N, C-alpha and C positions, 0 to 999 in steps of 0.2 A: 847461675844464682837466679835469675828472671824465672826460669822453668820451675825452681823449688818454691819460690814466692807466689808463683801463680797457681799453685796446688798440684803440681805434675811430679812431685818427688817420687811417687810410688811407680812411675813410670821410667826411673832412671835407676842405674845399678853402678856400683864399683867394678870396674874391668880392668884387664892388664892388656894394653895395646902391644901386640908381638909383631905386627907388620913391619916394624922398623927393623927387627932383628934379620928378616928375610930379606929386606932390600938394603941392609948393610948400613944404615944411618944410625944405630944404637946396638948396644951389646946384649942388653936385658929389655924385659917388658917395661912399658911406662905405664903406671898406675894412673887411672883417670876415672871419672864420673861419665858414662855416656847413656844415651837412650836405650832402653830395652829393645830387644828383638822379638817379634811376634809374627809367626807364620813365615819366617824367612825375611821380613822387611821390619824398617824402623817402626817402632810403636805408634809414631806419628804419621806414618804414611797411610792416607786413607783416600779412596776414590781417585788413585793416580797423582796425589799431591801431598804436600805436607800440610797436615791440619792447623800448624802453628804459624803459617805463612800470613795469614789475614789477621792474626792476633798480634803481630809484631814481636813474636817470640821465636821465630825461626833461629835454630843454632847456627853459629858463626860457619861451620864447615858447609851447612846447607845453603847458607846466603852466598858463600863465595865459589861452590863448586860449578864446574862446567864440563861439558863433554867433548871439547876440543882437544884434549890431550891423548896422544896415541902413544903406543909403546916407543916409538922412533923419536919422539921429542919428550920423553919422560925423564926427568931427574930427580931421583929419590930425596936428595938433599933440598930441594925446592919445592918438594910436593906439600900441598896444602895440608894433607894428614898429618905429615911430620912437622910442619910449623906449628899447628894445633897441639899435637901431642907433646912437643917438647915445651910447651907453656907449662904443662903439669909437672916438669922436672924442677921448675923454680920453688925450693922448699921454703923461700922467704917471702912467697907472694901472699899477702894477707887475702887476696880475692879467692885463691885456690885453697887456702886455708878454712875460710869461711864455709866454702862449698863442702868441704869435707866434714867440717863439725856438723851441720845441718844434716848430712845424710847419715851421720853416725846416731843422730837422736831417734 
């Protein structure tokens, strides 16, 4: 919601997260709003870093991601991507509903 309020709505899009189907944590894609991809990278990736970082707007997954997870210690049910994706499954979440309504305007 902070990204939308800061004027970045045009750099976000509704998507279907399907990684969970491949990793076995869900049986169908998860509908969510994500940053657009431009030239193979996140729309906010500039000069080797996230342009939102210094603005205090870095998305949750970007804030919490790290590169220490290797295939031998990866657990899909505990993965950051899945924990964030499943937040979008909460149909009663007022916060998620507000984001979706703003994106539909």
